GUTOR-922504 format. One line per 10 residues: number of its first residue (from 1); their letters; for each residue x, y, z of C-alpha. Coordinates in steps of 0.05 Angstrom, whole numbers, plus 5000, padded with zeros to 4 digits. Layout:
% GUTOR-922504
NUM = A = X,Y,Z  ...
END
This chain:
% GUTOR-922504
1 = XXXXXXXXXX = 3177,4417,2278  3127,4365,2302  3093,4406,2354  3069,4461,2299  3042,4400,2255  3013,4348,2303  2974,4358,2369  2940,4318,2419  2948,4236,2417  2987,4240,2342
11 = XXXXXXXXXX = 3042,4286,2379  3046,4239,2435  3052,4173,2404  3111,4202,2352  3148,4233,2421  3136,4158,2448  3166,4131,2383  3224,4177,2374  3244,4163,2446  3238,4091,2436
21 = XXXXXXXXXX = 3283,4097,2376  3340,4139,2410  3338,4105,2471  3354,4038,2419  3405,4071,2390  3444,4099,2455  3436,4026,2473  3473,4007,2416  3528,4059,2418  3538,4031,2492
31 = XXXXXXXXXX = 3549,3966,2468  3598,3990,2414  3640,4025,2467  3639,3975,2522  3664,3922,2464  3714,3977,2442  3749,3974,2513  3748,3909,2522  3787,3894,2457  3848,3929,2500
41 = XXXXXXXXXX = 3840,3869,2548  3892,3816,2528  3837,3763,2536  3799,3792,2478  3864,3802,2431  3836,3755,2382  3760,3767,2387  3731,3814,2328  3725,3882,2329  3649,3879,2313
51 = XXXXXXXXXX = 3628,3949,2296  3666,3987,2356  3726,4005,2317  3697,4078,2308  3653,4073,2377  3691,4132,2404  3683,4185,2356  3609,4160,2336  3600,4166,2409  3621,4239,2420
61 = XXXXXXXXXX = 3583,4255,2352  3521,4225,2384  3523,4255,2449  3545,4320,2426  3487,4325,2378  3440,4297,2428  3462,4358,2477  3449,4407,2418  3517,4415,2391  3505,4385,2330
71 = XXXX = 3473,4398,2263  3446,4328,2252  3420,4269,2296  3437,4198,2271
END
């Protein structure tokens, strides 16, 4: 929709900003999944879950929407 409302430099700036936001969100999801897997290692048994308890379904949702399989992108 942005390409219909914006053009030139405005469109480029918006696209660059959206890409940076998406990269930041994907990095966060990656960290959550990484910590989720570490929680099954006995060395991290007493460590807090942080924000990783629901990391697998959130990751699936994020990737499927990113690949055009879902309705909304968070």
